[in-house]
C-alpha positions in Angstrom: 0.2 0.1 0.2 1.0 3.7 -0.9 1.1 5.9 1.9 -0.1 9.9 2.0 2.9 12.2 3.3 0.6 13.0 7.0 2.0 16.8 8.6 0.7 18.3 12.1 -0.9 21.3 10.9 -2.0 22.2 14.4 -1.3 22.0 17.9 -3.2 22.8 21.1 -2.9 21.9 24.9 -3.5 23.2 28.9 -1.6 23.7 31.3 -0.8 20.7 33.4 -1.7 20.5 36.8 -5.0 20.0 39.0 -8.0 21.8 37.2 -10.3 20.4 40.0 -13.2 23.5 39.3 -13.4 22.2 35.7 -15.4 19.8 34.1 -13.4 17.1 32.1 -15.3 18.1 28.6 -14.6 21.4 29.3 -10.7 20.7 29.5 -10.4 18.9 26.4 -12.4 21.4 24.3 -9.7 23.9 25.3 -6.9 21.7 23.4 -9.3 20.9 20.5 -10.1 24.8 20.3 -6.5 25.2 20.2 -5.7 22.9 18.1 -8.0 23.6 15.7 -6.6 28.0 15.4 -3.5 26.7 15.6 -3.6 25.0 12.0 -5.5 27.2 10.5 -8.8 25.8 9.9 -12.4 26.0 10.7 -14.1 23.6 13.0 -16.5 22.3 10.3 -13.6 21.3 7.9 -12.5 18.2 10.8 -13.4 15.0 9.3 -12.7 12.9 11.2 -10.9 12.5 15.4 -10.0 10.1 17.9 -10.3 10.9 21.6 -8.2 8.8 24.2 -8.4 8.2 28.3 -7.6 6.1 30.5 -8.4 6.6 33.6 -12.1 8.2 33.9 -13.9 4.6 35.0 -15.8 6.4 37.9 -17.4 9.2 35.6 -21.3 8.5 34.8 -22.0 5.6 31.9 -23.1 8.1 29.3 -19.6 9.9 29.6 -17.3 7.0 30.1 -18.6 5.8 26.8 -19.6 9.0 25.1 -16.6 10.8 26.2 -15.1 12.1 23.0 -18.4 12.6 21.1 -19.5 14.4 24.1 -15.8 16.8 23.7 -16.7 17.7 20.7 -19.8 18.3 20.0 -19.5 21.2 22.8 -17.4 22.6 20.0 -19.9 21.8 17.5 -18.1 19.5 15.4 -21.2 16.7 14.8 -22.0 13.9 12.3 -18.2 12.8 11.5 -17.0 9.6 13.0 -15.7 9.7 16.3 -13.6 7.3 17.9 -12.3 6.4 21.5 -8.8 4.7 22.1 -7.2 3.2 25.1 -3.8 2.0 25.6 -2.4 2.9 28.8 0.3 5.2 28.9 0.5 5.2 25.5 -2.8 5.9 25.0 -2.8 9.6 23.5 0.0 7.7 20.8 -2.1 5.4 19.8 -5.3 8.2 18.9 -2.3 10.3 16.8 -1.6 7.4 15.1 -5.3 6.2 14.2 -5.5 9.8 12.6 -2.3 9.2 10.9 -3.2 6.0 9.8 -6.9 7.5 8.4 -5.0 10.1 6.4 -2.2 8.4 5.3 -4.5 5.9 3.2 -7.0 8.6 2.0 -10.0 7.7 3.6 -9.6 11.4 5.3 -8.2 14.7 4.4 -8.8 16.5 7.8 -8.6 14.8 11.2 -7.9 15.6 15.0 -6.5 13.4 17.3 -6.9 14.7 21.5 -6.6 13.0 24.7 -7.7 14.2 28.3 -7.8 13.0 31.3 -8.5 14.5 34.8 -6.7 11.9 37.4 -7.7 14.9 40.4 -11.0 13.3 40.9 -9.9 10.0 39.2 -11.2 6.8 42.0 -7.6 5.3 41.8 -9.4 2.2 43.5 -11.9 1.6 41.0 -9.0 1.8 38.5 -7.3 -1.3 40.0 -10.1 -3.2 41.0 -11.3 -3.0 37.1 -8.1 -4.0 36.6 -7.6 -6.9 38.7 -11.1 -8.5 37.7 -10.3 -8.4 33.8 -7.1 -9.5 33.1 -4.7 -12.8 34.7 -1.3 -10.6 35.6 -1.3 -10.5 39.0 1.5 -8.1 39.8 -0.3 -4.9 41.0 -3.0 -7.3 43.5 0.2 -8.2 45.1 2.0 -4.9 46.0 4.4 -4.1 42.7 2.9 -0.9 41.6 5.0 0.6 39.1 7.2 3.0 41.1 8.0 -1.1 42.2 8.5 -1.7 39.1 10.5 0.8 38.5 12.7 0.2 41.0 13.7 -3.0 40.3 14.6 -1.5 37.2 17.2 1.1 38.1 18.5 -1.8 41.0 19.1 -3.6 37.8 20.4 -1.3 36.0 22.9 -0.5 39.6 24.2 -3.7 39.7 23.8 -5.0 35.7 25.6 -1.1 34.1 26.6 0.8 37.3 23.9 3.4 36.3 24.5 5.3 40.2 21.3 6.8 42.4 23.5 10.5 40.9 22.8 9.9 37.3 19.4 9.0 38.3 18.9 12.0 40.1 20.8 14.1 37.2 17.8 13.3 35.2 15.2 14.8 37.6 17.6 17.8 37.1 18.0 18.4 33.6 14.3 17.5 33.5 12.7 20.1 36.3 15.2 22.4 34.7 13.4 22.2 30.9 10.1 22.5 33.1 10.6 25.4 34.8 11.0 27.0 31.1 7.5 25.6 30.5 4.5 27.2 31.4 2.3 24.5 30.4 4.5 22.0 32.9 3.1 20.3 36.7 6.1 21.9 37.9 7.8 24.5 37.5 10.6 24.9 39.9 14.3 23.2 39.1 15.0 20.9 40.9 18.9 20.4 43.1 21.0 16.8 42.8 20.8 17.4 46.7 16.7 18.0 46.3 16.5 14.3 44.3 18.6 12.2 46.4 17.3 13.5 49.9 14.0 13.7 48.7 10.8 10.9 50.1 11.7 7.6 49.0 8.8 5.9 47.2 10.6 2.4 45.9 14.2 2.1 46.8 16.6 3.7 45.3 13.7 6.1 43.8 13.1 9.0 45.4 9.9 11.2 45.0 11.4 13.2 42.4 12.6 10.5 40.6 8.7 9.8 39.9 6.4 11.4 37.9 3.4 12.9 38.7 -0.7 12.7 37.3 -3.3 15.2 36.9 -5.8 16.6 34.9 -4.8 18.0 31.4 -5.6 17.7 27.8 -3.8 18.1 24.3 -4.5 17.9 20.9 -3.0 18.0 17.2 -5.0 18.5 13.9 -3.4 16.3 11.4 -4.0 17.0 7.5 -2.5 15.2 4.7 0.3 17.3 2.7 -1.4 17.9 -0.5 -4.6 19.5 1.8 -2.0 21.5 4.2 -0.3 22.7 1.3 -3.6 24.0 -0.6 -4.5 26.4 2.9 -1.9 27.3 3.1 -0.6 26.6 6.5 2.7 26.3 7.7 3.7 22.3 9.0 5.6 19.7 10.5 6.2 16.1 8.5 5.6 12.6 10.3 8.3 11.0 8.3 7.4 7.8 10.4 4.3 6.9 12.9 5.1 2.8 14.4 2.8 1.0 17.2 4.1 -2.1 18.3 3.3 -4.6 21.2 5.2 -6.8 23.3 6.6 -10.5 23.1 6.5 -11.2 27.0 9.5 -13.7 26.1 10.8 -15.2 29.6 14.2 -15.0 29.0 14.0 -10.8 28.3 16.7 -9.0 30.0 15.1 -6.3 32.6 17.1 -3.6 31.7 15.1 -3.3 28.5 12.1 -3.4 26.9 12.1 -5.3 23.2 8.9 -3.2 22.1 11.2 -0.6 22.3 14.3 -1.6 20.4 11.8 -3.3 17.4 9.4 0.4 17.6 12.8 2.2 17.4 14.6 -0.1 14.3 11.1 -0.1 12.1 11.0 3.9 12.9 14.5 4.4 11.7 13.9 2.2 8.7 10.8 4.2 7.6 12.3 7.4 8.0 15.4 6.9 6.2 17.7 8.5 8.9 19.6 6.7 12.4 19.6 8.3 15.8 23.0 10.0 15.4 20.5 12.3 12.8 17.7 13.2 15.7 17.8 16.6 17.2 15.4 16.6 19.6 13.4 13.8 21.2 9.9 13.0 23.7 10.3 10.0 25.5 8.6 8.5 28.6 10.5 9.1 31.4 7.8 7.8 33.5 10.5 7.4 36.7 14.0 8.6 35.9 15.4 5.1 35.1 13.6 4.9 32.4 14.9 8.1 30.6 18.1 6.0 30.9 16.9 2.7 29.0 15.3 4.7 26.6 19.0 5.8 25.8 20.0 2.6 24.8 16.7 1.2 23.8 16.7 3.5 21.1 19.3 3.8 19.7 21.4 6.7 21.3 24.2 5.4 23.0 25.6 1.8 23.1 23.8 -1.0 25.5 25.3 -0.2 29.3 26.2 3.6 28.4 22.8 5.0 29.8 24.2 6.5 33.0 27.2 8.1 31.0 25.3 10.1 28.8 22.9 12.0 30.9 26.2 12.1 33.2 28.2 13.6 30.5 25.4 15.8 29.4 24.6 13.9 25.9 21.0 14.6 26.6 20.9 17.8 27.3 21.3 21.8 25.4 24.4 21.3 23.3 25.1 17.5 23.8 23.9 15.0 21.1 20.2 15.2 21.6 18.2 17.5 23.5 15.8 14.9 25.7 12.7 16.1 27.1 13.0 19.8 26.8 9.4 20.5 27.7 10.4 19.1 30.6 9.3 15.0 29.8 6.8 13.4 32.7 9.2 14.0 35.7 8.2 18.0 34.9 5.7 18.1 32.6 3.6 15.7 34.7 1.9 12.8 33.2 -1.8 13.2 32.3 -2.6 9.1 30.9 -4.7 9.9 28.2 -2.5 13.3 27.3 1.2 12.4 27.2 1.7 11.1 23.9 0.4 14.4 22.3 1.4 16.1 24.3 5.1 15.1 23.5 4.5 15.9 20.0 3.1 19.5 20.4 6.6 20.0 22.2 8.5 18.5 19.2 6.5 21.1 16.6 7.1 23.4 18.2 11.0 22.9 18.3 10.3 21.8 15.0 8.7 25.7 14.0 11.3 27.1 16.4 8.7 28.9 18.6 9.6 26.7 22.0 10.9 29.8 23.7 14.0 30.4 26.6 14.3 26.0 25.7 14.7 26.6 22.1 17.1 23.9 20.4 18.9 25.4 17.3 18.9 24.6 14.3 16.3 21.6 15.2 15.3 20.0 11.9 14.8 15.9 13.5 12.6 15.4 16.4 11.9 11.9 17.7 8.8 10.5 20.2 8.4 8.1 22.3 5.4 6.7 24.1 5.0 3.3 26.0 2.0 2.3 28.1 0.9 -0.8 29.7 3.4 -3.3 31.5 2.9 -7.4 31.5 6.4 -9.7 32.3 8.6 -7.2 32.3 7.8 -5.6 28.6 5.7 -2.4 27.8 2.5 -3.6 26.2 2.7 -1.2 23.8 5.4 0.9 22.6 4.9 4.2 20.0 6.8 5.9 17.9 6.7 9.0 15.4 9.7 10.6 13.9 9.0 14.3 12.8 10.9 16.2 10.5 10.9 20.0 8.4 
């Protein structure tokens, strides 16, 4: 099948954090309106839409099943096909992929992808109960939370690859510094190495600062085929690669790597016709500090086992090999499950447009977005990678 060239024509998002006095439909509508305005098209030109959310288990029945339709009705978008995705932490990226594919195959010319969440009012115990009742994996029932999983990974990385607590803390310091320059980030204050290392212990060796925060927010993107974007005179960023993989869940997988990440990265580089050495910027899934170090290696930014040195030597910072998580990443911007993937794409678009303010990477031309979701048997259930270029 010959695929059409797809571009991101518009982006929009809310500030991540607490929006306790707002309806979730209002939060979602804000991001969608911003993206449509940014694309310079009318809302009636949107032909198809996909919305993603993962944590609204306690919403009323009608809102839970039809939240994307309700959000779009609020801004006058009706009658078109509207889908909903849920894929754990990769939910937003899967919504983006759905619209990308529908445009790439020629089914539609203009589409809207968005993700939203109101996690400060979501019923966490209800979420865990729903999950426990419907899947055979029992790890969560025995207390192995996400922080617990990454704590174990960190210990293995320290033993096997020589990663240090100081290197883990350096990830946080870098991302919080970037986050302090992002007005949409949930945590806007930079932190020192000492603050991170002396923070409250969550799951040894991970302190509070090494764990992402949840919150409320939304992000959206308008996609078009390149010919339509040119006809409208819309400035745009090209989607050079869009890849989604699932886990293999093998018994002999190394606990310091994610096989799905490695496979997705290889496919994405091949699709885009580039290598990791061609990247200028990346937004990667730093839900916990050791995750970013692990992803450096899985995505080919450095050799296996060199992730700790990669952060320590400043190679993932401004002026290094590749600037990673200039938005602040999940550790500073916050991890709003349904919105995270599209928010990452939004940061890349800003960088490639040259509109990222005082966190702008000079001359950025190629960026990679990486977002993973779900976890079963030492492996992500989903790994999404997009490569964007100008």
